[in-house]
N, C-alpha and C positions, 0 to 999 in steps of 0.2 A: 096687465092689458084687456081690456073690455072684451066683451064678444064681439062686437061691431068690427072691432080693429083687427081680431082674427078672423074674419070672416072676408074682409079688405085685404090682409096678408095673403090667406087661401087664394083668394079671386087673382090678385095678381099674378103668383103663382102658378095658376093654370092658365093665367093667359098667357105667360112666359112658355109653359110648357106647348100650349097650344101653336104658339110658335114655331116651336122647333120641329113641331110635327108637320107643318105645313111648308116650312123648307126644305123637310127631310123628301117630303113626297114632290118637290121642286126635281129632286133628283132622277126620279123616274118619269116625271109629264114632258119636261121640257127637251130632253134628249130626243123621245120622240113627237114630239110637234115641230121640233126643227127638223128633222129627218123628212117629215111629210109636205115640207114649204118646197124645199129644191133638194132633188138628187145630187146634183153637183157640190153642195156645201155640206154632206154628211160628214166628211170626215172632221172639220174644223168646229161646225155648231155645237154638238155633242158635249164637247171640251168648255164651253161657253156655257151651257147647261150643269156641268158641274160645280165649274167657279163659282155660279151666281147660288147655287145649293149651299154650295159650302159656305160663302161671302153672308147669306141669308140667316143659314143656322147659326152663325157667331154672332152676327150683329145684333138681330133679333132675341136673342136668348141674352146677349147682354145688354140690350136694352131693358127687360125683363126682369133680368137680378139687378139693375140699378133702382128703379122703381121698386121694387121688393124690397132691396136694403136701405132705401129711402125709408119706406114706411118701418121698418121693423127697426131701423136704427132710431128715430125719432121714438118711439115705442120704449126700445131698449133704453134711450138716456131717463124717460122720463121715470120708469121704474129703478134704476139703479141709484138715480138721485133720492128715491123713496126707499128704497131696499137696498145696500149696497152690498148683501149676502146674493144677492141675484145676479151676479155679475157672470158667472158659471154658465147658468143656465143660460143667460141672455146671449153669450157668443156663440154656441151652440144653433140657438136659433139663426142667428146672421149669417153662421155657416150655412144652416140648410138654404136661406134665401141667395146665397150666392153658388151653390151647387147649381144654380138653373145653369149661369154661363158655362162652369164646366162643361155640363150634359152636352149642351149647343158647340163646345168648342170639338168634344169628343165627336159628336155626329159630324164636324167638318172632317174632322181626321179620317173616318171613315169614306168620307164622300170623295176627298182627295186619293185616299189607297187604291178607292176603287177605278181609277185611271189608270 
């Protein structure tokens, strides 16, 4: 892989990581914002905020992982076609890009467990 491809892949991974971070922040801010809007709906709206944060964590991290895996996969196929002995190393790199989705799923499980 060239240096520019590496920068693109790490940029995509950082973007997906920031999606996970932002969705986990929704866990803290949406319930408080809902509690400030109407006191009679305090019991129902915080659960809505938790579910939205969990959905955003999983959804956005999976989108980021899909973008990262598509870029890494294209570069991996090109690298393996030139040097077949790189298969093991390339699979590890693809697994690292796919780990972004797993991190988002773990954040979602933690959010749902907080209910």
